[in-house]
N, C-alpha and C positions, 0 to 999 in steps of 0.2 A: 530541953534535950542538951546533953553534954557530949563533948567529943571524948573519944577513948583512944589512947595510944597503946593498944595492946594487940598482939597478933591473934587473929580469929579465923576460923574456917569461913569460907565464902557462904556456905550453906546456913550458917548460924546467925548471920547478921540480919537485922530487921529492915532490909531494903531490897527492892527488886534489882537484879543485875542483868545486863544485856551485853553480849559479846558478838561482834560482827567482824568478819574478816574482809579483806579487799574484794573478794568475789561477791560477798553479800552486799557490800556497799554499792557495787556496780549494779547488781541485780535489783536492789531496792531503789536505785536511782537517787542516792543521797548525794546531792551536788553541792550543798552549802552546809556549814556548821549548824545552822538553825534547823535543818531537816532531821537531825538526830532525834528530836522529840517525837517524830512519827513512830519510831521503833522502841523507844525506851519508856516503859511505864512509869508514870509519876514525874517525868522530867519536863520542866517548863523552860523554854528558851525564848529569849527576846533579842532582837537584833536592831542595830542602828547603823546607818551608812551602807555603802556598797563597795564591792571590790576589796582590794587588799587592806583598806583602811576600816573595813567594817568591824564593829564591836559586837560580840555575842556574849550574853550573860546567861548562865544556867542556874536553876534552882530546883530542888526536890520538893514535890508536893508536901505541904505541911511545914516546910523549913525555909520558906521564902523570906 
């Protein structure tokens, strides 16, 4: 896979997209950055550490 630096419509790119506002975050009880994988298809998150020094990395399925 190669990166593209071109403007494209969100509907035409070959990856799932999720958008959640502040109310949705509260409703879904997303309390930590690692919780985002529960609502984003194909997103894998891994975390190390706790609190403000925690490190979270993300990868898209197939592109890890």
